[in-house]
TORKEMI-706194 format. One record per residue (C-alpha): residue number from 1; residue in one letter; x, y, z. Coordinates in Angstrom, 2 decimals, padded with zeros to 5 digits. Layout:
# TORKEMI-706194
- NUM,a,X,Y,Z;
...
END
This chain:
# TORKEMI-706194
- 1,m,003.57,-011.21,000.51;
- 2,l,004.75,-014.67,000.32;
- 3,t,006.54,-013.77,003.51;
- 4,d,004.54,-015.13,006.10;
- 5,w,003.54,-019.00,006.69;
- 6,v,-000.25,-017.71,007.48;
- 7,l,-000.34,-016.95,003.71;
- 8,i,001.16,-019.82,002.14;
- 9,r,-001.44,-021.82,004.53;
- 10,r,-004.31,-019.88,002.93;
- 11,l,-002.83,-020.38,-000.57;
- 12,a,-003.04,-024.10,-000.30;
- 13,r,-006.47,-023.71,001.23;
- 14,e,-007.53,-021.67,-002.09;
- 15,i,-005.74,-024.09,-004.30;
- 16,a,-007.06,-027.07,-002.85;
- 17,e,-010.81,-025.95,-002.72;
- 18,r,-010.61,-024.95,-006.94;
- 19,l,-008.67,-027.56,-008.05;
- 20,r,-008.60,-030.55,-005.82;
- 21,g,-009.52,-033.78,-008.36;
- 22,s,-008.81,-031.81,-011.43;
- 23,r,-006.75,-034.26,-014.02;
- 24,v,-003.48,-032.73,-015.25;
- 25,e,-004.05,-031.80,-019.03;
- 26,d,-000.99,-030.29,-019.92;
- 27,v,002.17,-028.89,-018.58;
- 28,g,004.89,-026.34,-019.95;
- 29,l,006.41,-023.14,-019.95;
- 30,l,004.03,-020.17,-020.33;
- 31,d,004.82,-017.65,-022.62;
- 32,d,005.86,-014.95,-019.71;
- 33,g,008.44,-017.86,-018.74;
- 34,r,006.23,-019.39,-015.82;
- 35,v,005.49,-023.11,-015.27;
- 36,g,002.31,-023.30,-016.46;
- 37,m,000.01,-026.55,-015.82;
- 38,v,-003.46,-027.12,-017.10;
- 39,f,-006.49,-028.80,-015.32;
- 40,r,-009.20,-029.66,-016.39;
- 41,r,-012.71,-030.79,-014.47;
- 42,r,-015.87,-031.30,-016.55;
- 43,r,-015.58,-028.22,-018.73;
- 44,e,-013.62,-026.07,-016.74;
- 45,r,-010.11,-025.72,-018.07;
- 46,v,-007.55,-023.56,-016.09;
- 47,v,-003.78,-023.06,-015.72;
- 48,l,-001.81,-023.18,-012.16;
- 49,a,001.03,-020.43,-013.23;
- 50,i,003.85,-020.36,-011.12;
- 51,d,006.76,-018.58,-011.11;
- 52,v,009.44,-019.59,-007.90;
- 53,f,011.85,-016.82,-009.16;
- 54,a,009.67,-013.97,-008.76;
- 55,s,010.35,-011.61,-006.31;
- 56,p,007.96,-011.85,-004.58;
- 57,p,007.63,-015.67,-005.97;
- 58,l,003.66,-015.95,-007.09;
- 59,v,001.31,-018.41,-008.00;
- 60,t,-001.33,-017.91,-009.69;
- 61,i,-004.85,-019.45,-011.36;
- 62,e,-005.94,-018.09,-014.57;
- 63,d,-008.17,-019.30,-017.84;
- 64,a,-007.02,-021.74,-020.15;
- 65,d,-009.52,-020.36,-022.54;
- 66,p,-010.33,-016.36,-021.69;
- 67,s,-013.64,-016.94,-023.62;
- 68,t,-015.06,-018.86,-020.26;
- 69,s,-014.27,-016.69,-017.74;
- 70,s,-016.13,-017.41,-014.95;
- 71,g,-014.42,-017.80,-011.82;
- 72,s,-010.96,-016.61,-013.21;
- 73,t,-008.41,-014.77,-011.39;
- 74,g,-006.77,-013.50,-014.79;
- 75,s,-007.30,-011.97,-018.18;
- 76,g,-005.87,-011.69,-021.23;
- 77,p,-004.34,-013.37,-024.26;
- 78,p,-004.65,-017.11,-024.29;
- 79,l,-001.75,-018.73,-022.43;
- 80,v,000.55,-020.35,-024.19;
- 81,i,001.90,-023.82,-023.38;
- 82,a,005.34,-025.06,-024.78;
- 83,t,007.24,-027.81,-023.61;
- 84,e,010.81,-027.65,-022.94;
- 85,p,014.30,-030.18,-022.49;
- 86,g,015.22,-030.57,-019.07;
- 87,f,012.41,-030.55,-016.13;
- 88,v,009.44,-029.03,-017.48;
- 89,r,009.59,-031.65,-020.04;
- 90,t,010.39,-034.43,-016.82;
- 91,l,007.30,-032.47,-015.32;
- 92,a,004.49,-032.98,-018.01;
- 93,r,005.66,-036.37,-018.93;
- 94,s,005.30,-036.97,-015.06;
- 95,l,002.36,-035.63,-014.35;
- 96,e,-000.08,-035.63,-017.55;
- 97,g,-003.14,-037.93,-016.86;
- 98,m,-002.89,-037.22,-013.20;
- 99,l,-005.31,-035.99,-010.43;
- 100,l,-004.21,-033.39,-007.70;
- 101,s,-005.49,-035.32,-005.06;
- 102,d,-004.17,-032.99,-002.02;
- 103,v,-002.73,-029.20,-001.71;
- 104,s,-000.88,-028.52,001.94;
- 105,a,001.48,-026.47,003.49;
- 106,r,004.16,-026.89,006.03;
- 107,r,003.75,-025.02,009.00;
- 108,n,006.22,-022.01,010.14;
- 109,d,007.74,-022.80,006.49;
- 110,r,006.89,-021.09,002.70;
- 111,l,006.53,-024.79,000.86;
- 112,l,003.55,-025.94,-000.54;
- 113,r,003.07,-029.52,-001.36;
- 114,m,000.90,-030.58,-004.27;
- 115,t,000.07,-034.33,-004.40;
- 116,f,-000.98,-035.66,-008.04;
- 117,s,-002.34,-039.51,-007.85;
- 118,a,-003.57,-042.09,-010.53;
- 119,r,-004.53,-045.97,-010.88;
- 120,s,-003.85,-048.28,-013.97;
- 121,r,-006.47,-050.10,-015.51;
- 122,f,-004.75,-052.85,-013.31;
- 123,g,-005.56,-050.93,-010.32;
- 124,v,-001.73,-050.21,-009.34;
- 125,g,-001.37,-046.62,-007.65;
- 126,d,001.02,-044.26,-008.36;
- 127,q,002.25,-041.06,-006.62;
- 128,l,003.98,-038.45,-007.03;
- 129,e,004.75,-034.76,-004.94;
- 130,l,005.58,-031.55,-006.30;
- 131,y,007.18,-029.26,-003.88;
- 132,v,007.01,-026.01,-004.03;
- 133,e,009.72,-023.86,-002.33;
- 134,l,008.34,-020.11,-002.49;
- 135,v,011.27,-018.58,-000.77;
- 136,p,012.30,-014.89,-002.13;
- 137,r,015.34,-015.93,-004.14;
- 138,f,015.60,-019.22,-003.72;
- 139,g,012.36,-020.26,-004.80;
- 140,n,012.25,-024.03,-006.17;
- 141,l,010.66,-026.84,-008.07;
- 142,v,010.97,-030.42,-007.23;
- 143,l,009.46,-033.10,-008.41;
- 144,v,009.29,-036.16,-005.79;
- 145,k,008.40,-039.73,-005.93;
- 146,g,008.82,-041.87,-002.97;
- 147,e,011.57,-040.06,-001.32;
- 148,r,013.77,-039.59,-004.00;
- 149,i,013.84,-036.53,-006.60;
- 150,v,012.56,-037.15,-010.18;
- 151,g,013.70,-033.58,-011.06;
- 152,a,014.24,-030.19,-010.35;
- 153,r,013.73,-026.47,-011.84;
- 154,k,016.71,-025.74,-010.00;
- 155,e,019.21,-028.63,-009.25;
- 156,f,022.59,-027.93,-006.93;
- 157,v,025.13,-030.08,-005.36;
- 158,p,025.13,-029.97,-001.43;
- 159,l,027.64,-027.41,-000.12;
- 160,e,028.99,-027.57,003.79;
- 161,g,025.97,-026.47,005.69;
- 162,r,023.64,-026.42,002.92;
- 163,r,021.41,-029.13,001.28;
- 164,g,021.35,-030.32,-002.22;
- 165,v,018.94,-030.88,-004.73;
- 166,r,019.58,-033.51,-007.55;
- 167,a,017.69,-036.06,-009.41;
- 168,g,018.21,-039.67,-008.06;
- 169,e,018.79,-038.39,-004.32;
- 170,p,016.72,-038.50,-001.40;
- 171,y,014.29,-034.84,-001.20;
- 172,a,015.44,-032.95,002.38;
- 173,l,012.98,-030.72,002.80;
- 174,p,014.92,-026.98,003.27;
- 175,p,015.19,-025.94,006.63;
- 176,l,013.11,-023.99,008.35;
- 177,p,013.53,-020.08,008.75;
- 178,a,015.54,-019.42,012.60;
- 179,n,013.10,-016.26,013.04;
- 180,v,009.74,-017.02,012.03;
- 181,r,007.54,-013.84,012.24;
- 182,t,003.73,-014.22,012.23;
- 183,i,001.01,-011.33,012.60;
- 184,a,-001.39,-013.23,014.84;
- 185,a,-004.67,-013.33,013.20;
- 186,p,-007.99,-012.70,015.10;
- 187,q,-009.50,-016.24,014.18;
- 188,g,-006.59,-018.04,015.49;
- 189,d,-004.72,-020.00,012.18;
- 190,e,-007.39,-022.08,011.48;
- 191,g,-010.17,-019.23,011.36;
- 192,a,-007.53,-017.23,008.74;
- 193,a,-007.28,-019.68,006.11;
- 194,d,-011.11,-018.43,005.32;
- 195,a,-011.02,-015.02,006.86;
- 196,p,-011.20,-011.89,004.56;
- 197,m,-007.84,-010.32,003.20;
- 198,h,-007.17,-006.95,004.78;
- 199,v,-005.62,-005.48,001.26;
- 200,y,-003.63,-001.91,000.64;
- 201,r,-003.69,000.15,-002.39;
- 202,s,-002.04,003.73,-003.21;
- 203,g,-004.15,004.75,-006.27;
- 204,d,-004.08,001.26,-008.74;
- 205,k,-001.27,-000.02,-007.05;
- 206,l,-001.24,-002.87,-004.63;
- 207,l,001.07,-002.32,-001.62;
- 208,q,-000.04,-005.70,001.11;
- 209,a,-002.12,-008.04,001.92;
- 210,y,-002.67,-010.14,004.87;
- 211,v,-005.20,-011.77,007.20;
- 212,a,-004.93,-009.47,009.94;
- 213,p,-005.15,-005.60,009.80;
- 214,l,-001.66,-004.15,009.36;
- 215,e,000.14,-001.03,010.73;
- 216,g,002.11,001.53,008.75;
- 217,f,-000.60,001.73,005.94;
- 218,e,-002.80,004.65,007.52;
- 219,d,-002.05,006.65,004.37;
- 220,a,-003.37,003.50,002.11;
- 221,r,-006.88,002.20,000.74;
- 222,h,-008.20,-000.32,002.65;
- 223,s,-010.23,-003.20,001.28;
- 224,c,-011.11,-006.83,002.65;
- 225,e,-011.42,-009.30,000.07;
- 226,p,-012.03,-013.09,-000.28;
- 227,s,-009.56,-014.96,-002.31;
- 228,l,-005.74,-014.27,-001.98;
- 229,l,-005.33,-015.94,-005.23;
- 230,r,-007.08,-013.09,-006.78;
- 231,i,-005.07,-010.83,-004.79;
- 232,f,-001.69,-013.04,-006.35;
- 233,a,-003.20,-012.36,-009.92;
- 234,e,-003.23,-008.87,-009.34;
- 235,l,000.53,-008.56,-008.44;
- 236,h,000.98,-010.57,-011.40;
- 237,r,-000.35,-008.00,-013.48;
- 238,q,001.38,-005.24,-011.73;
- 239,q,004.60,-006.72,-012.08;
- 240,i,004.06,-007.26,-015.94;
- 241,a,002.96,-003.56,-016.08;
- 242,l,006.19,-002.24,-014.46;
- 243,a,008.47,-004.53,-016.47;
- 244,g,006.94,-003.13,-019.73;
- 245,r,007.27,000.27,-018.30;
- 246,q,011.11,-000.34,-017.48;
- 247,q,011.23,-002.36,-021.09;
- 248,e,009.99,001.30,-022.50;
- 249,n,012.09,003.17,-020.90;
- 250,q,015.63,000.91,-021.63;
- 251,r,014.20,001.32,-025.27;
- 252,r,013.90,005.19,-024.94;
- 253,h,017.05,005.52,-023.59;
- 254,h,018.54,003.68,-026.27;
- 255,v,016.79,005.63,-028.71;
- 256,v,018.08,008.82,-026.88;
- 257,k,021.78,007.66,-026.39;
- 258,r,022.28,007.36,-030.28;
- 259,l,020.86,010.52,-031.35;
- 260,e,022.59,012.46,-028.65;
- 261,e,026.26,010.26,-030.19;
- 262,r,024.87,011.28,-033.38;
- 263,e,024.24,014.74,-032.45;
- 264,a,027.90,015.25,-030.80;
- 265,k,029.51,013.93,-033.65;
- 266,l,027.64,016.26,-036.20;
- 267,r,028.89,019.10,-033.77;
- 268,r,032.17,018.13,-033.66;
- 269,e,032.52,017.87,-037.47;
- 270,l,030.65,021.59,-037.53;
- 271,d,033.41,023.02,-035.42;
- 272,a,035.86,021.62,-037.48;
- 273,l,034.29,022.86,-040.59;
- 274,s,033.77,026.57,-038.91;
- 275,q,037.57,026.59,-037.98;
- 276,k,038.51,025.52,-042.16;
- 277,r,035.81,028.18,-042.71;
- 278,v,037.57,030.99,-040.97;
- 279,h,041.15,030.05,-042.01;
- 280,a,039.80,029.84,-045.63;
- 281,e,038.58,033.71,-045.03;
- 282,q,042.32,034.65,-044.17;
- 283,r,043.58,033.44,-047.37;
- 284,q,044.12,037.26,-048.24;
- 285,e,047.03,037.38,-046.28;
- 286,l,048.82,034.67,-047.88;
- 287,r,048.31,036.33,-051.43;
- 288,a,049.59,039.54,-050.19;
- 289,q,052.66,037.30,-048.83;
- 290,g,053.22,036.10,-052.24;
- 291,e,052.90,039.93,-053.77;
- 292,r,055.22,041.16,-051.44;
- 293,i,057.74,038.74,-051.95;
- 294,f,057.72,039.28,-055.65;
- 295,a,057.65,043.04,-054.81;
- 296,t,061.04,042.52,-053.06;
- 297,l,062.76,040.24,-055.33;
- 298,h,065.28,042.95,-056.56;
- 299,e,066.43,043.43,-053.30;
- 300,l,067.97,039.91,-052.78;
- 301,e,071.02,038.34,-054.42;
- 302,a,070.81,035.90,-057.31;
- 303,e,071.18,032.39,-055.91;
- 304,e,068.21,033.64,-053.22;
- 305,r,065.32,034.83,-055.94;
- 306,e,064.73,031.18,-056.87;
- 307,a,063.96,029.86,-053.39;
- 308,a,061.82,033.15,-052.75;
- 309,k,060.03,032.64,-056.16;
- 310,e,059.35,029.06,-055.03;
- 311,n,057.99,030.10,-051.71;
- 312,a,056.03,032.79,-053.56;
- 313,a,054.48,029.99,-055.90;
- 314,k,053.50,028.07,-052.93;
- 315,l,051.74,030.52,-051.58;
- 316,f,049.98,031.43,-054.11;
- 317,a,048.66,027.96,-054.66;
- 318,q,047.57,027.60,-050.86;
- 319,y,045.50,030.53,-051.57;
- 320,k,043.65,029.30,-054.70;
- 321,k,043.47,025.84,-052.79;
- 322,l,041.96,027.64,-050.02;
- 323,a,039.19,029.63,-052.27;
- 324,k,037.94,026.51,-054.18;
- 325,s,037.46,025.03,-050.74;
- 326,l,035.00,027.81,-049.64;
- 327,p,032.16,026.02,-051.53;
- 328,h,032.90,022.77,-050.35;
- 329,i,032.70,023.58,-047.04;
- 330,a,029.87,025.63,-047.58;
- 331,e,027.88,023.02,-049.17;
- 332,r,028.99,020.29,-046.21;
- 333,e,027.60,023.08,-043.67;
- 334,r,024.54,022.76,-045.31;
- 335,a,024.36,018.88,-045.21;
- 336,l,025.36,018.39,-041.42;
- 337,q,023.12,021.47,-040.40;
- 338,a,020.05,019.87,-041.74;
- 339,a,021.46,016.32,-040.51;
- 340,l,021.48,018.07,-037.18;
- 341,n,018.02,019.28,-037.41;
- 342,a,016.59,016.13,-037.94;
- 343,v,018.82,014.47,-035.36;
- 344,e,017.09,017.52,-033.36;
- 345,t,013.77,016.66,-034.20;
- 346,l,014.21,012.94,-033.34;
- 347,l,015.31,013.67,-030.10;
- 348,w,012.32,016.12,-029.24;
- 349,e,010.18,012.81,-030.84;
- 350,a,011.47,010.51,-028.50;
- 351,q,011.22,012.76,-025.59;
- 352,r,007.77,013.83,-025.85;
- 353,a,006.19,010.54,-027.68;
- 354,a,003.58,008.41,-025.56;
- 355,d,004.21,005.02,-024.98;
- 356,e,001.96,003.65,-027.89;
- 357,d,003.49,006.04,-030.61;
- 358,f,006.89,005.22,-029.80;
- 359,a,007.80,002.43,-032.20;
- 360,e,007.25,005.20,-034.93;
- 361,v,010.01,007.38,-033.59;
- 362,e,012.03,004.34,-033.70;
- 363,a,011.34,003.48,-037.02;
- 364,a,012.22,007.15,-038.02;
- 365,v,015.66,006.87,-036.05;
- 366,a,015.81,003.34,-037.85;
- 367,e,015.32,005.26,-041.23;
- 368,l,018.14,008.21,-040.30;
- 369,l,020.93,006.04,-038.55;
- 370,p,020.89,002.40,-039.82;
- 371,s,022.25,000.14,-037.72;
- 372,r,024.34,-003.12,-038.30;
- 373,r,022.82,-005.34,-035.33;
- 374,k,019.85,-007.20,-036.37;
- 375,s,018.82,-006.81,-032.94;
- 376,e,017.97,-003.18,-033.94;
- 377,r,016.77,-003.38,-037.10;
- 378,r,012.83,-003.13,-036.74;
- 379,a,009.92,-003.90,-039.24;
- 380,s,008.22,-001.21,-040.67;
- 381,v,005.49,000.09,-037.95;
- 382,p,001.61,-001.22,-038.81;
- 383,k,-000.76,002.07,-039.21;
- 384,r,-002.94,002.19,-036.61;
- 385,k,-006.35,003.81,-036.44;
- 386,r,-006.92,005.68,-033.91;
- 387,a,-008.95,009.17,-033.12;
- 388,r,-006.84,012.18,-034.59;
- 389,l,-005.69,015.03,-031.58;
- 390,e,-007.93,017.68,-033.52;
- 391,l,-010.51,020.69,-032.27;
- 392,r,-013.32,022.31,-033.60;
- 393,t,-013.12,025.83,-033.57;
- 394,r,-016.61,027.91,-032.40;
- 395,h,-015.89,029.27,-036.00;
- 396,g,-016.39,025.41,-037.68;
- 397,s,-012.55,025.68,-038.45;
- 398,r,-010.91,021.96,-037.81;
- 399,i,-007.51,021.83,-036.16;
- 400,v,-005.40,018.66,-035.86;
- 401,i,-001.94,018.50,-034.42;
- 402,g,000.30,015.39,-035.17;
- 403,r,001.50,013.23,-032.26;
- 404,s,004.78,011.38,-033.61;
- 405,p,006.76,011.42,-036.80;
- 406,l,004.59,009.31,-039.12;
- 407,e,001.31,011.11,-038.06;
- 408,n,002.95,014.47,-038.58;
- 409,a,003.62,013.28,-042.25;
- 410,e,-000.03,011.68,-042.63;
- 411,l,-001.63,014.81,-041.90;
- 412,t,000.61,017.04,-044.04;
- 413,f,000.93,014.91,-047.08;
- 414,r,-002.65,013.12,-046.49;
- 415,l,-005.03,014.59,-044.74;
- 416,a,-004.47,018.50,-045.39;
- 417,r,-005.61,019.95,-048.90;
- 418,p,-003.74,022.27,-051.08;
- 419,n,-005.05,025.47,-049.38;
- 420,d,-005.71,023.94,-045.84;
- 421,l,-003.32,026.17,-043.72;
- 422,w,000.40,024.67,-042.27;
- 423,l,001.46,025.83,-038.93;
- 424,h,004.82,024.57,-037.26;
- 425,a,006.99,026.87,-034.49;
- 426,q,009.39,028.87,-036.03;
- 427,g,013.20,027.30,-035.74;
- 428,v,012.15,024.49,-033.32;
- 429,p,011.53,021.04,-033.63;
- 430,g,007.69,020.51,-032.87;
- 431,a,004.25,019.29,-034.21;
- 432,h,002.90,019.83,-037.62;
- 433,v,-000.69,021.89,-037.20;
- 434,i,-003.66,021.39,-039.86;
- 435,l,-005.89,024.51,-040.21;
- 436,a,-008.81,023.37,-042.18;
- 437,r,-012.47,024.82,-042.92;
- 438,d,-015.04,022.10,-044.97;
- 439,d,-016.23,025.21,-046.69;
- 440,r,-012.75,025.88,-048.14;
- 441,a,-013.24,029.99,-046.79;
- 442,t,-010.55,031.59,-045.45;
- 443,a,-009.96,030.94,-042.04;
- 444,p,-010.86,033.58,-038.67;
- 445,d,-008.10,035.14,-037.37;
- 446,d,-009.12,034.23,-033.92;
- 447,d,-008.85,030.15,-035.40;
- 448,l,-005.34,031.39,-036.57;
- 449,q,-004.51,032.22,-033.51;
- 450,v,-005.71,029.12,-031.60;
- 451,a,-003.86,027.08,-034.04;
- 452,a,-000.63,029.11,-033.62;
- 453,a,-001.08,028.40,-029.75;
- 454,l,-001.15,024.55,-030.05;
- 455,a,001.73,024.97,-032.40;
- 456,a,003.85,026.95,-029.99;
- 457,f,002.06,023.93,-027.05;
- 458,y,003.29,021.19,-029.31;
- 459,s,006.73,021.92,-029.65;
- 460,k,010.14,021.92,-028.10;
- 461,a,009.47,025.76,-027.19;
- 462,k,006.12,025.05,-025.03;
- 463,a,007.77,026.48,-022.18;
- 464,a,008.08,030.21,-023.25;
- 465,t,005.85,033.03,-022.95;
- 466,s,005.75,033.87,-026.36;
- 467,v,006.87,031.85,-029.78;
- 468,p,007.01,032.91,-033.17;
- 469,v,004.98,030.29,-035.17;
- 470,d,005.04,029.83,-039.46;
- 471,y,002.34,029.38,-040.96;
- 472,t,001.73,028.79,-045.31;
- 473,l,-000.30,027.27,-047.50;
- 474,r,000.06,022.79,-047.35;
- 475,k,000.83,023.85,-051.43;
- 476,y,004.18,025.37,-050.37;
- 477,v,005.73,022.62,-047.96;
- 478,r,007.35,019.84,-049.20;
- 479,k,009.19,016.59,-047.90;
- 480,q,012.78,016.88,-047.43;
- 481,r,014.82,014.35,-049.78;
- 482,a,016.38,011.38,-047.96;
- 483,a,015.02,012.08,-044.36;
- 484,p,012.86,010.93,-041.78;
- 485,p,009.15,011.27,-042.21;
- 486,g,007.25,014.71,-040.82;
- 487,l,011.08,016.68,-041.94;
- 488,v,010.07,019.09,-044.83;
- 489,w,010.96,022.59,-046.45;
- 490,y,008.55,024.99,-046.69;
- 491,t,007.96,028.69,-048.28;
- 492,h,006.08,031.39,-048.72;
- 493,s,005.58,031.42,-044.98;
- 494,e,003.99,034.67,-042.71;
- 495,t,004.71,034.76,-038.53;
- 496,i,002.59,035.08,-035.93;
- 497,l,003.74,035.62,-032.32;
- 498,a,001.52,032.79,-029.78;
- 499,h,001.93,032.23,-026.05;
- 500,p,002.01,028.37,-026.25;
- 501,e,-001.60,026.42,-024.53;
- 502,s,-002.54,023.08,-024.78;
- 503,l,-005.79,021.16,-026.41;
- 504,d,-007.51,021.02,-023.05;
- 505,s,-007.40,024.85,-022.59;
- 506,f,-009.95,025.10,-025.42;
- 507,v,-012.08,021.91,-025.49;
- 508,l,-015.33,022.96,-023.69;
- 509,p,-016.23,020.86,-020.64;
- 510,a,-019.31,018.55,-021.12;
- 511,g,-022.78,020.67,-020.99;
- 512,g,-020.54,023.92,-021.42;
END
């Protein structure tokens, strides 16, 4: 958006109208890394937040006290101001207590000049200027007194053909862009500062805004809005949401990668054990070879018999060793298969979990695959109170579905009563489903079929046309030892075939 000097001029006008005459109360870094300046005028406290390194660079005005929201352009949790060594501390020491006397923009450039003034009790005036260079990828904040630089957010030495920015040296304005492209506003340059902004959105996504109508946005939703600052605040929230989604995707990718690596390792070990089992099951040939040797000893010369006996003894010893290895192989195979089942379940949970549930999946993965790196160790996930995913059938039964490993365990071992029905898709990762009645009566077959359809849908087999679903009384379900939450053993089960259907398929529309 900040690619046109007309918008910078509009931005300067709005900031001046809002903050001219306000006193600087505090300066520092906000919790998201932006430079924040707290202004106070009468009872109003607002934060001017500047991010010259964003793409595009952004300037917003947000409430310093969210409880007083009149005229605010931002929202959310309280803004935290924290000083840091270097330029931000210099900015704070220099500007605290001063008044913002003017805000202007340089024609044909993406540059804001904010003038701060103060007068001592002896009548001595002081003036500082903060230059906000809003150039994509080359943004900067430079504090100037007189003609010399007091400090800069980013300092650099002059190179051939380029200016330098260093404390104590004269400040040189950045060169004007070689090609200035401006879409002419119908009101002219002066009228553009007050004209409504033409804003284009696709759904909730802000696409573009300008002081004049733009071409190429025929499919977008168009509106005219009065404040550029409010539009920038919306863009900042959009960038925060995008960054949050990217971070969530990275977390999910990291967890999935760890699980896939563990799955591959377990499968390799199972394959190796399978080969050992085949070899052990062929041990009879070793015994037969030894017996043949003893059967033909009389045919050998005396000096050859001792070597043959020794060879036969080795074959019998190898035969006994392989026979003894089979129980150990079987035990290890069972342990590896249980671990593989746990990994496959958590892989499915990681892929299906909503963002608000993913911390629970991370906690379960950390329990299964402890990490030595401190950065990957996560504290226990606090329990969240939220509405359960459940359905009341027309017969009065209650069906509840788990959405995460912890919620599966919660439903099965805390919510469900011993004689409630417990359902799970057979042989695949899936949600725990509880079918219960308040009157403790046996649930009708229709409700069992509905619960089975939901268990089939909320499982890895949801794309199948027909899914076998096991069901048993909750009292026959027990936790797996040393396994993540939600992994269980069960007995006394019966099986029903079900067509996968989502919860929405059974919820009646309003007024239905």
